[in-house]
N, C-alpha and C positions, 0 to 999 in steps of 0.2 A: 665520740663514737656516733656515727650516723648511718642509718639504713634508708635507702630510697627504693621505691617500687614504681614500675610503669609497664610499658609494652615495648617489645623489640620486634623490628621487621628487617629481614635480610633476604631479599629476593624470595624464592620459593622455599628456602631452607628454614626460615623462621618467619612465620606469618602470625602476627598479633599474639606473640607469646609473652607470658608473664616474665618480667625482667626485674631482678633484685640486685642492687649494688650495695655493698657494705664497705664503709670506711672504718676499720676497727679502732683507729686512734683519732684521726682528723685529716687535715688537708695539707700538712707540712710535706716538704720535699722528702721523698723516700719513705713516707708513711705507707703502710700496706693498703691494698684495695682488693676486694673480691667481687666477682660477678657470677650470677647464677641465672641460667635460662635452659630451656630444652629446645632442641631442633624439632621443628615440625616434621622434617624429613632431611636426613643428612645426605652427603654425596654418595654414600653407599646404599641409599634407599631405606635405611633404618628409620623408624618413626619414633618420636617422643624420646630421644636420647638426652639424658641429663648432661648439662655442661656446668662445670665449676672451674673458674679460672682465678689465678692468684698472681699478683704483681705488686710493684711499688710505684708510687707517683713519680713520673719522670720529670715533670715541669709544673711549676705553679707561678702564675702571674696575677697580681692583684691590681684591680682598678677600683674606682669609686663605687661602681655598681655591681661588680661580680669578681669571681676568681676564674681564671682560665687554667684548666688542668689537662694533662694528658698522661696516659699510661698504656703499656703494651703487654699483651698476653702471649707474645710470640708471633703467631700467624696473624691474629687479629689485634688491632689496637683501637683505642678510643680517645677522642679529644672532645672537649666541650667546656661548659661553663657551670659554675656553682653560683647561685644567687647570693647577694650580699647578706641576706637574712638566713641563708642556708636552708631555705624551705624547698628549693627546686634545684635539680641538676638536669642539664640538657646535654646529651652525648650523641656523637656520631661514630658509627663503627666503620672501620677501614681495613682493607686487606692489602697484601704486599703490592698488588698491581695498581693500587690507587683508587679502587672502587669504594664508594662510601654509601652509607645508609642515609635514609631520611633521619632528621633529628628525633631522638627519643627523649621525651620530657618525663622525668620521674619526680614524684613527690616524696618529701621526707615522711617516714613512718615512725621511726624511733630516733631519738636524739638523747645522748647521754653525755654529761659534761666531762666524763673521764677521758683523758688524753693519752693514756697508755694502751697498747694493743692487748686488751684483755678479753675481747668478745670471743665467743665460741659459736660455731655454726654447724648444723647437721642437715643433711639432705636425704630425701626419701621419695617414694612414689605413693600417690594417693589414688585409691579406687573406692568411691563411696556411692553405692547404688548406681543409677544411670547418670547421676549429676557430675561425677568426676571419675574419668576413666584413664588410669595410668598417667596422672598428671604429676609434675614435679612439685614437691613441697620443700620449703626452706625454713628451718627453725633457727632463729637468731636469739642468743642470750648474751646481752651486753655485759652482765656481771655474774654469770654462772647461774646455777639453780639454787636459789635460797628464798626464804620467806620474804615477800615484798620486792623481790628483784624483777626488773622488767623483762618481757619476753615478747617476741613477735613470730608469727607463723604466716608464710606467704605462699599462696598457690592460686590456681585458677580453676573455675568450674568449666568442665567440658560443655555443659549446657545447664543453666540453673533452672529453678522451678518456674521462672517466668518465660522460659524458652530462649533466653539470651545466651549466646555462645561466647566462650572465652572471657568471662567476667572475672577480673582479679578479686581474690579474697585476701584482705590484709587484716589479720587478727592480731590485736595488740592488747596486752594485759599485764598482770603481775602474778607471780607464783604465790600460791597459798598452800596450806596443809602439807608442808614439805616434811618428808620422812626419810631418814637415813638408816640403811641397814648394811650388812656385810655384802649384800648382793647388788644393791643399787641405791641411788638417791632419787626420790620420786616427788614430783610436785604437780599441782593442778592449776589451770587457768581456763577462762571461758570468754565467749563473746556474746553471751545472752541467749544464743541459740544452740551452740555446740559446746560440749565440755571436752577439754584436752588434758589428758594425763600423760605426763612425760617422765620417763625413767632413764637415768644415765648410769651406765655400768661403770665399775671401778676403774677399768682401763681408760675411760674417757673416750674411747674410739667408737663405741656403740651406744645406741639409744633406742628406745621404743616410744611411740606416740600413739595413744589411744584416742580416737575421735568418736564421740557419741552424741546423739541428740537427747532431748528430754524424755523421749519415749523409751530410751534404753537401747536403741539400735546403734551399732557402732562398728568400727574397724580398727585393727591394730596394725600400725606401720613400723617396720624396722628401718632405722636411720643410721647413717654413718657420719663420722666427723668429716667436715669438708670446709675448713677455713684456712687462713693464710699460713698456719703452722704446717699444713700439708705440703707446702712448697719446699720444706726441708732446707731452707736457706740459712738457718742458724744452727750451729752445732757447738757442743760444749763437752769438755772433759773436766770433771771435778775429782780431786784426789786429796785424801787425808791420811797421814801416817805419823805415828809417834808423838802426837800432840794432844791425845785424849779422844774420847768417844762422845763428844757433845752433839747437840742438835743443829749447830750452826750450818753444817754442810747441807742439811735438808731444808733449812730456811732459805738458803741461797738457791737451791734447786727449785723450790716452790716459786720464788720470785722470778726466776727465768721462765718457767712454764706458764705461770698465771698472769704475769704482768709485762713480760718483755718479749713475748712472741716465739719462744722456743717450743718445739714439739717434744713431749716427754721421751719419745723414742730416740731423739737426737742428743740427749743429755746422758753421757756415760759417766758412771761413778765407780771409783775404786777406793775402798775403805774397809776397815775392820769394825765389827760391832763391839768387840771386846779385845783389849790388849793387856792381859794380865802380865805383870812383870815376871820375867823369867820363865813364862809358860807360853805355849802356842796361842797365837791370836785366833779369833773366831770370825768367820763370815756367815751370818745367819739369815741374810736377806736374799740369797741367791746371786749376790754381786761378785765381781772380780776383786781379788785382793790388791792392795796398793803396791804391787811389785814393779820395780824398774823395768823388767822385761815385758810387762803388760803395758806400761805407760808409753814406752817408746813407739811401738807400732800404732797405738791409738793416736798419739800426737802427730806422727808422720802422716797418717791417713787423713786426719782432720785438716791439716794445713795444705796437704798435697792435693786434696780433692776439691777444695773450696774454689768457687768461681768468682769473677769480679761481681761486686754487688752483694756478696754473701758475708756472713759474720762467723768468726771463730772465737771461742772463749775458753780460756784455761784458768782454772783456779787450783792452786796448790797450797795446802795447809800442811807444811812439813818443816822440820828443822833445817837449818842451814849448815853446810859444811864448807869451811874455807880451804881445807887442804894445806899444802905447803906453799907459802908465798902467794896464795890466792889462785894458783893454777887449777885447782880442782874444785873451785867454788861451785856449789850446786845444791840441789835438794836431796835430802836423805830419804830414800824409799826402802821398801823391803826387798831383800834378795830372794827370799823363799816365801812360799804360800802361808807359812806359819808366823812370819814376821820375826823370827828369832835372829836372823842375820840382816845386815844393812848394806845398802849399795847407794852410791852417790850418782845422781844424774847431773852431769856438769852443765852449768849455764852455757858454756861454750858449745856443747852439743845441741842444746835448744836453739842457740843463735844460728848455728850452721844449718840446722834443719829448716829454720825459717828462711834463711838466705837462699837455700837451694830448692825450696818447694812452694813458697807462698806466692800466689799470682798477684799481679797489680790489681788494685781496686778492692781487695779483701780487707775487711776490718778484723784485725787480730788484736784481741785484748787479753792481757795476762794479769790476773789478780793473785797476789802472793801475800801470805801472812808475814813473810820475812823479806829481807832486803836482797835476796838472791838475784843476780843477773843485772843489776843496775848498770854496770859498765858494759857487759857483753851484749845484753838485749837492747841497750840504748843506741847501739849502732845499726840496728835492723829495723825494717818496717814493722810496725806494730805499736801497741801502747802497753806500758807496764804501770800498774797501780800497786806499788809495793807498800806493805804495811809498816815498814820502818826503814831507817837509814841503814846503809851497809855496815856501819860500826855498831849497830844495835842488834838485839835479839827479839824475836817475837815470843809472846806468851799469851795464854788464855786469861780471860777476865770474867768474873761472875757477873751475870746480868739477871735482873728480876724476870721471872716467868720462864726463861729459857735456859738458865744454868750457865755453865762456863762456855764461852764462845771466843772465836777469833775476833777481837774488838774491832779491827779494821773492816772485815767483811760484814760484821753485824751492823756497823755504822752505815755502810753502803746500802744494805738492805733496808734499813730504817729510813734513809733519805728517799729511796724509791717509794716506800710506804707513805711517807709524808707528801710526796708529789701527788700520789693518788688521792689521799684524803683531802687535799686542797685543789683537786680538779686541774692539776697541771700535767704537762707532758713529760716524756723522758728527759732528764736533765742532760746538758752538755757535759763533757768531761771536766771542764774547769769548774762548773757549778757543782757537780757531784763531788769533786775533790775538796772544794772549799767547805761545802756543807757537811760532808762526812767528817772532816777534821773538827768542825765545830759542834758536832753531835755531842750532847751533854754527857752521855754515858761513855763515849770514847775519851772525852776529856778527863773523866774520873778514873784515877788509878785504883789499884787494889792494895790496901795497906797490909794485907796478910799474905799476898802472893807475889808472883814475879812481875806482874804488869804494873808499871809505874806511871802510865799515862804519858802524854807528850812532854817534851822538854819545855822549860819556861820560854825559850826562844827557839822556834823551829829552824831558824837559820844557823843556829849553833847547837846541833843535836848532841846530846850528852851520850857518850858511849855506854855500852852495857857494863854492868858491874862484874867484870870478868874475874876469873880466878886464875892466877898465874899457873901455867902448865896444864890447864884444863884440856881434856880431850875435845878436839874440834867437833866430834860427832855429838857432843853434849852441850854445845853452846846455848841451845834453846832453853836449858834448864836454869840459867842464871837470871837474876832480876835485871830489868832494863826499861828505860823509856822507849817509846815508839813514836817516831816522826815520819809520817807517810811521805812517799815520793811519787810523783807522776812523771814518767820518762817517755819521750817520744822524739822522732825526727821532725824538724821544722817543715820539711817538704812532704811529710806523710800525713800530718794531722794539724788542723786548726782546732785547739781544744775549746775555743769559744763558739765554734760553728758545729762541730760534729757531736752527735749525741751518743750516750753510753749504749753500746751494743746495738746500734742501728747501722744500716748500710751507709757507707761513706758518701756524703754529698759531693765532695770534691776530692777524689782520691789522687794521691801524688803519682809520680813516675815509678816505674818498676824498680829502678835503682834508688836506694836511699842515699842521697848525696847531700842532703841538707844538714844544717847545724843540729847537733844533739842538744835537746832541751830537757831541763829537769826543773820541775816545780817542787818546792817553793824557791829554789835557788834563782831561777831565771824568771820568776813570775812577776816581779816588780822591779822597776828601775832602782839602781843603787849607785852610791858614790864611786864605786870601783869600776864603773863602765866608762869606756872611752867615748869620744864624740860621736862615733857611729852607733853607739848603743851596745857594742860587744864588750864582754867582760875581759879584763886583763887577767889572763890565767897563767902568767909566768910562774906563779906558784898557786897550787890549788887551795885557795883559802878555805874552801868549804870542807875539805878534808882536814886541813890543819887545825881549824877550830874544833874539830870533832874528835881529835885523837890526842 
């Protein structure tokens, strides 16, 4: 995460204005970028109007001495260079007619080794005596509000005490005396002259900043969230039904919003807080129940409204129904708001919804605790991370500190946490898949429960310990090994290139016509491949060894 600050000049509209550019993760292709400035006077004649712009990096070229980068905010775009030591960024602003600004050189103000998009930004207006009159102020928190966490506040003086006009103020410090209450989380930092008390409200959308001098004179500013999450380019639907009331769903939500760039308002959740056997289920957080009739329009809306370059994520923690002959294979959801009756959402319906609504260039990722949809969804654009093979059943596993969880989703969350702790970026799909499988707690089964861990050989997945004549709606209740599957079309995704829940770097064509790929089956060369590298599938050995 890098924050740069300098001056922007654009004809008479921006004259020597404070200019802050935030790279919340780094300089990889499709990483987010945010820019903040105020117009001296806009085209309508309004003065000192704040501007906050969000985009992703369109191109990156590395040389021995620098990086060349470009990004576009729609009407205005920027191109320039980043010094090899990352201490300076030089940018030129450009409009659609080809007019360009003089180069703006910005110096690094904050640098954090974290490579996931976790920074938060708030903007406000500062009026402090006659020194700062209606000036834009930008608050940047690379790792949130916590004791010892870095923080930066960037603004300009209208005229400082020495009579100099438009001098930038770059305040950098660390939070101290952090206090959490039901009303806010508050922390303090200073620059030796002024004290800054920051309070973040529980919704995360609002903040206040008190700025005071050592004599006790000060002002209170109201600030609003203004970072890359406000682009609303990532959306998610998380659903849980019939598998318990554990914390795993919320751990996944927090990973999305804190470390993967999702706005909390764009993460929709359907679940019950309590599911007592034989009695009505309970929703006590004000959320929607996990009903099939609620899920369908939410999913249709998410995939249908997504634009190229955006991200859609679906997580379903629900039991699997095979139906008769597999024709009604799907997720079991609630039919009524009390969860007393069940309804199957067929994988075929999900596949058809994707086929008819998903635009080219959208990253659609589905994470499922079960093996639902491996065949149906494997023919569509998108990525499926299934928690087990289709001949197996999903089950919860007890984990220290968090209780019972979906072991596959929990392993994925822990891989992301590990990336952060080791100052790495968001992993690619293949790296995530491999590391989550190797996560030690995913490897460990539960001797007292239904989760038996992965099969000894993932290429020979052991089927669930089924009971003859069992109700298909209760398959999730039997003990089973779980061997995760990564399924995608070869023309849709390069799993070694594309990163988990990031905009696609090289999106495929609108029609998914490439070969269906499934890891681990297709992950490594095998003796049953022909000279061209294709597998001989005159009989599906992968299914045969599993049944």
